[in-house]
N, C-alpha and C positions, 0 to 999 in steps of 0.2 A: 886715404882709402879710395880706391877706384870706384867708379859708378857701377861697374859689374859686381864688385864685392858688396856694395851697398844694396843692390837689388837682390843679391843672394841672401843676405841677412834678413831683409824685409820678408822674402818668401818663407824663410825658415821660421821667422817669428809668427807669420800668419798660419803656417802649418801647425806649429805648436799650440796656438790658440784654438785651432780647430780640433786638435786631439783632446785638449783639456775640456773643451765644451762637450765633445762626444762622451768623454769619460764621466763628466758630471751628470749628463742626461741619463747614462746607463745606471749610475749609482742612485739617481733619484727616481728610477722607474717604479719601484714598489709603491711609492706615494701616489701614483697616478691610477691605481686600480679602483678607486672609489666609484667612478661613474658606472662601472660594470654592474654594481650591486643593484642599481635602479633599473637596469635594462636599457637606459638611454644610450649608453655606449654600444651595447650589443645590437641594438635596433638599427644601427647604421648599416649593418650587413644582414641581420636577421630580423626583418620587420614583423613577420607574422607571429612568432612566439610571444614577444612582449605584448602585442595587441591582444592575443588570445588570453594571456594571463590577466590583463586589465579587464577584459570583458567578462570572463567566467573562470578565473583561475582558482576560485575557492581558497583553501588554505595554502595552496602552492603560490598564490599571489604574494604571500608574506615572506616567502623564502628568498626570492631574488634569483637572478640568473646564476651567479656564482655559488649560491647555496646548493644547487644540484650539480652544476658543471664546474668541476674543480680546476679546469684549465682549458686550453684551446690548442688544437694541432698547430704546428708540429711538435710543440713541447709536450703536450699530453696527447697520446695516441688514441685513447678511448674516452672522449669527453661525455658520452651518454651514460648516465648512472643506471643501476638496476633499481627497480621499485623496492626490492627487499633491503636496499641500503638504508631506507628510512622506515618502511612499513613492515611491521612484524608483530608477533605475539597476539595475533587474532586469527581465527580460522579462515577468514576471508583472505588474509594476506598470504596464506599458505598455498593458495590456488596458483596454478601455472598459467602462463599466457595472459598476463594482465591486459596487454594491448588488444586482446580479442574483444573486450568490452570498453575499456578505457582507451580508445583509439588515439586520442590526443592528450598527452600528459600535461599540456599547457591549458587544457580544458578538462580537468579530471572527472568532473561530474556530468559531462556530456556523454552519457553512456548509450551505446548502441550494440546490438548483437545480431548475429546471423544464425539462423536455424533454431532448433529447440534448446532452450536453456532452463535448467532447474537447479542443479547442484550449486552453481555460483550464487544464485539468488538466496538460497536457504541458509547460507553462511552468515547472512546479515538479517534476513527476515525470518527469524526463528519462530516468532509467535504465530505467524500465518501458516507455516508448515506444520506446527504442532496442532493447530485447529483442523487442518485438512486431514492429518493422519488419525486424529482422535475421533473425528466425526466423518466417517466414510460416506462419500457421495460420488457422483460422476465427476465432480470437480477434482477429486483426489487423484484421478488418473491423468489429468492434464498437466502438461508442462507449464511452468510459470509464464513463459513467453507466449503461450497460446492466447492468454487474456491480456497480459501486459507486454504487447509487442514493442512498446517504447517504455523505457525506464520511467517509473513514477506515473505512468498513465493508468488512470482508474476507468475502465470501460463501463458503459452502462449495461445493465443486465439485458435490456431489450436488444442489444447488439446480437445476442445469440438466442434469447428466450422470447417467446410470444407473451404478450400481456394476458393476464387472467381475464381482463375485460377491456372493452374499448375505452372506457373512461380512465383507466389507470395510466400513470406516467412512470417513467423510469425511476423517479425519486420515491414513488410509492413502494417499490420492491424492497427498499432498505428498511421499511417499517417492520417487516416480518423476517426477511431473509438476510443473513450475513454471508458474504460471498465465499468465505473459506470454510463455512459450515452451513451450507444452504438448506440442508434437510432439518436442521434444528430451528424450527420456526418459533420465534418469540416476538412479543409485541407489547406496546404500552396499553394502559387501561383505557385510553381515549381513542383507540383504533376504531375507525368507522365500521359499522356493521356491513356496509356495502362492499368494503374490501374483502370481508369474509365471504360474502354472498357470491363473489366472483367465482369461487370454487364450490361453495356449499349452497347452491341455488335452491335445493329442495327444502333445506331447513329454513331459509329465508321466506320461501313461499308459504310454508306451513304456518310460520309465525304471523305472517301478514294476514292470513285468513283466520287466525285464532281470535277468540274473544277473551282469552285468559290474560291475566296481568303480565304473564311472561312476554307478551307481545311488545310491551313498552321497554323491555330491557335490551341493552346492547349485548352483542355476542360476548364481548370481553368481560361483562359483568359476571357471567357464569363460568366461561372458559378463560380463566385468568392467566395472563402472562405467557403461557406456553401452549402451543398447538396440541390438540388432542387431550387437553385436560378435561376430565369428566368429573364434575362435582357430584357429590351425593345429595339427594333431595334434602336430607336432614341438615346439611350445612346451612341452609337458609330456613327451612321449615321446622327443624327440630323433630319432635314426635307429636304431630297434631291430633292423633287419634288415641283412644284408650289402648292400654298395653295388650289387652286381649285381641283387639282388632289388628294391631300391628304384628302380633305373633302369628295370626292367621294369614295375613297378607304382608309378608316381610318385604316384598318387592313392590314399591310404589306403582310401577308401571302396570302391575296386574290390574289395577283399577283406573289409574290415571293416564294410561297409554304412555306416550313419550313427552318430554318436556316441551317440544316444539308444537305439539298437537294434543294438548290436554283434554281428556274426557271426550275425545272424538270417537264415536262408535259407528263404524260403517253400517249402512242400511242392510247389507247382506248378512250381518252378524245375527245369528239365530239364538245364541245363548243369552240368558237373562243377564242384565247388568247387575253386578253385585251391589248389595245394599250400601256397602262402604262408598261405592262410586256415586250413589244417589244421595249421600249425606244422611242416611238413616241408620 
């Protein structure tokens, strides 16, 4: 065999080995898709998405790159999935333009919005909108984003509202007012009377000047739990006078004036004090 023929066979054998090696690699390709699931493989070209997922991907973090992206161009022409491919069967998921608020799907809970937003909010925050609609106030007319200009931001009341008194803090507001039903004022039994006095200064002043036992009582002792609760005198005092006297003077204030200023008779009063008021 000539040296030329020998060299030809050697080249043919080398070429055949190369073809077989390429064919083997092509056949083994599916077994090499594993690294893409962790994002390590994808991050070689797409560094930002895996980093975003790792930082604040939420539940998307558990899906992996190929859990959303079924392939890569040119083999797959549209590798970006629709949100509705996974998210459905809830009112919030029926909304259009998901990316208007969830601008980065690799950071799905980093929510931001432009302009006035309400409808999108109330598909998730149903309790809050129910309170606003059932208890009408000026807050009812506001868009959610007016107060919550950043998702999950809880603003302080003093951001918009003046304090009732200089000594009150933003935390004090929540003792009586609920932001989604602010006109329904409720409070605990230990609410300090000074907080009430911030609005009801006359009542506080009258009690401070009074010598009656009412002076030592907290506002919430009589006006329990809910603002504008007006107890009847009989709730505490029962029927302290004979039935005949009670029939003649059915209204306690006829003799005792008001609860904050008991038995106070102005000097200009010319009518005689009823005997019931004098304890006779």
